[in-house]
C-alpha positions in Angstrom: -38.1 47.8 30.4 -38.4 44.3 29.1 -37.0 42.4 26.2 -38.4 43.5 22.9 -39.2 41.2 20.0 -38.4 43.9 17.4 -35.2 45.1 19.0 -33.8 42.0 20.8 -35.3 38.8 19.4 -36.2 39.3 15.7 -32.6 40.2 14.8 -31.4 36.8 16.1 -33.3 35.0 13.3 -31.2 34.9 10.1 -33.0 35.7 6.9 -32.3 32.1 5.7 -34.0 30.8 8.8 -37.1 33.0 8.3 -37.3 32.1 4.6 -36.8 28.4 5.3 -39.6 28.2 7.9 -42.2 30.4 6.1 -43.5 27.6 3.8 -44.2 25.6 7.0 -46.3 28.6 8.2 -43.8 29.3 11.0 -43.4 33.0 10.9 -40.2 33.6 12.9 -40.2 37.3 12.0 -43.8 38.0 12.9 -44.4 39.2 16.5 -48.2 38.4 16.3 -47.4 34.8 15.3 -44.6 34.4 17.8 -46.5 35.9 20.7 -49.9 34.3 19.9 -51.4 33.5 23.4 -53.4 30.5 22.1 -52.5 27.2 23.7 -50.2 29.0 26.3 -48.0 30.7 23.6 -47.5 27.4 21.8 -45.7 29.0 18.8 -43.0 30.7 21.0 -42.5 27.5 23.1 -42.3 25.3 20.0 -39.6 27.5 18.5 -37.7 27.5 21.8 -37.8 23.7 22.0 -36.2 23.5 18.5 -33.6 26.2 19.3 -32.5 24.4 22.5 -32.5 21.0 21.0 -35.3 19.7 23.2 -37.1 18.8 19.9 -35.3 17.6 16.8 -34.0 18.6 14.4 -32.2 21.3 16.4 -32.5 24.7 14.8 -31.2 26.5 12.9 -30.6 23.6 10.6 -26.9 23.0 10.1 -26.0 25.4 12.9 -24.6 27.8 14.0 -26.8 27.2 17.1 -27.7 30.0 19.3 -25.5 30.7 22.3 -26.5 30.3 25.9 -26.9 34.1 26.1 -29.1 34.2 23.0 -31.3 31.4 24.4 -31.5 33.1 27.7 -32.6 36.4 26.0 -35.3 34.5 24.2 -36.5 32.9 27.4 -36.5 36.3 29.1 -38.6 37.7 26.3 -41.2 35.1 27.0 -41.0 35.6 30.8 -41.3 39.4 30.3 -44.6 39.0 28.5 -43.8 38.6 24.8 -43.3 42.3 24.3 -43.4 43.7 20.8 
């Protein structure tokens, strides 16, 4: 069994983060948006880049940044096929 967005990934995003990003049309709590296969799953990869600090500003704004275990879980969700 793979990593589930609903069970494993969605709970990692705080309500404040979801609410902050929604006006920018970044839907952190929406599996369809996060797993959109267009442009090689660009949405999921963009979020990962900001979570890891590969793109600035690092998210979530003001910290607390995700732990290595949380970042690994997110990466495995993508590797496992973006399961709902």
